[in-house]
DORO-416369 format. One line per 5 residues: their letters; for each residue y, x, z of C-alpha. Coordinates in steps of 0.02 Angstrom, whole numbers. Each point is the difference from the previous one (the first is absolute). Layout:
# residues N
A) Y/X/Z ~ ... $
END
This chain:
# residues 168
MYPNP) -2089/513/-1733 ~ 150/11/115 ~ 39/160/96 ~ -33/-4/186 ~ 172/22/82 $
SIPVQ) -78/81/154 ~ -62/147/-103 ~ 135/118/-64 ~ 12/34/-185 ~ -14/184/45 $
QVLIL) -176/53/40 ~ 39/174/66 ~ 103/26/157 ~ 73/175/11 ~ 50/49/176 $
DTGPL) 128/132/41 ~ 8/96/164 ~ 117/-116/95 ~ -104/-160/-4 ~ -160/95/38 $
WELIL) 82/91/145 ~ 60/-167/70 ~ -180/-64/-2 ~ -60/159/86 ~ 136/-8/132 $
YASIR) -35/-183/36 ~ -187/31/17 ~ 30/154/109 ~ 106/-102/118 ~ -118/-149/0 $
DLRFG) -168/90/3 ~ 38/166/83 ~ 138/-64/115 ~ 120/135/-62 ~ 154/-95/59 $
RLRSD) 118/146/-26 ~ -23/-23/-188 ~ 75/-176/11 ~ 175/70/-26 ~ -57/72/-167 $
LRYLR) -46/-171/-70 ~ 132/-66/-119 ~ -84/-147/-87 ~ -158/-59/87 ~ 80/-35/168 $
ADTHY) -96/-160/36 ~ -176/-67/-25 ~ 70/-123/-128 ~ 69/143/-105 ~ -165/94/7 $
DAFTA) -99/-158/-43 ~ 115/-42/-146 ~ -8/175/-71 ~ -189/18/15 ~ -23/-174/-78 $
FIAKF) 110/57/-145 ~ -102/159/-22 ~ -162/-100/2 ~ 56/-99/-153 ~ -23/152/-112 $
SRRIT) -166/48/-74 ~ 45/186/5 ~ 104/103/119 ~ 44/175/-48 ~ 108/147/49 $
TPHVV) 9/186/-38 ~ -53/155/97 ~ 186/42/7 ~ 24/-154/110 ~ -148/50/109 $
SEIGS) 81/170/23 ~ 163/-82/56 ~ -100/-107/123 ~ -80/161/64 ~ 172/74/29 $
KVIKT) 47/-153/103 ~ -161/10/102 ~ 35/184/37 ~ 173/-47/66 ~ -74/-118/131 $
RPSEG) -30/72/173 ~ -167/93/6 ~ -22/-68/177 ~ -5/-176/-74 ~ -149/48/-104 $
QAPIW) 25/43/-182 ~ -188/-16/-32 ~ 0/-184/50 ~ 148/-32/-116 ~ -99/80/-142 $
GIVHE) -140/-119/49 ~ 123/-144/-26 ~ 49/72/-170 ~ -184/6/-51 ~ -31/-176/65 $
EFRAM) 153/-74/-88 ~ -47/84/-164 ~ -182/-56/18 ~ 49/-179/44 ~ 115/-10/-152 $
RMDET) -129/84/-112 ~ 142/118/-45 ~ -20/106/-154 ~ 92/163/-34 ~ 49/66/-170 $
LFKLL) 61/178/-23 ~ 144/42/-113 ~ 15/187/-14 ~ 173/73/18 ~ -9/91/-167 $
EMPLP) -49/-163/-87 ~ 148/-99/69 ~ 165/-1/-96 ~ 106/139/73 ~ 164/-99/-12 $
LVAKV) -79/-140/103 ~ -69/120/130 ~ 169/88/12 ~ 87/-168/20 ~ -112/-88/129 $
GATDA) -125/129/63 ~ -186/19/-30 ~ -56/-143/113 ~ 114/-131/-78 ~ -34/68/-174 $
SIVEL) -187/-22/32 ~ 29/-182/50 ~ 101/-33/-159 ~ -131/85/-108 ~ -137/-100/86 $
GLNYG) 91/-162/-40 ~ 25/51/-181 ~ -183/49/-9 ~ -52/-178/45 ~ 129/-80/-112 $
RTKSL) 165/-82/31 ~ -72/-175/22 ~ -158/42/97 ~ 70/84/155 ~ 120/-24/144 $
VVSVD) 74/144/99 ~ 41/-33/183 ~ 114/121/89 ~ 138/13/129 ~ 92/128/-107 $
SALIA) 142/-82/-98 ~ 16/151/-116 ~ -185/-11/-47 ~ 13/-187/-26 ~ 150/26/-114 $
ECKRA) -91/136/-98 ~ -152/-113/-21 ~ 110/-140/-66 ~ 87/122/-120 ~ -174/43/-65 $
GLDAK) -37/-185/-25 ~ -117/-16/150 ~ -2/-141/125 ~ 46/68/171 ~ 42/-81/165 $
DIWEI) 65/52/168 ~ -110/-51/146 ~ 144/-112/60 ~ -16/-104/-159 ~ -182/-32/42 $
LAA) 33/-41/182 ~ 144/-117/-44 ~ -105/-101/-123 $
END
């Protein structure tokens, strides 16, 4: 039996804050007409980018992140203008997570290696630990953070910047 080239070898897609926030921003602009947020978009600036990224995400049987990432997303929502409607943005977060069938796995601070937390912070350490938990060959980390991507690669994990996905 030959492998299907359209299905990645990795079965678990691990999403960091940056790519998720891009999806949320894009949907907020498209669905809520929050045009002021357009200047915050860095990667999904066109429908073709959004379509390519969501098609890539759909190839994976599991999509997962950590509560640390959700907390960072919450911090970004709080920084938007209350007059633009933070509650509707949270609605977008819920809808995006629901549509992706996103799973969350908690890695407690005291259970993460202190040197890693001190080096990259709790959120990035939780992403690395999540990747290691699923195995080096069974997961792919997607981020916009070059330091996190480098740390994942040092740990033997497959990691990509969102630009690599959009350029493919």
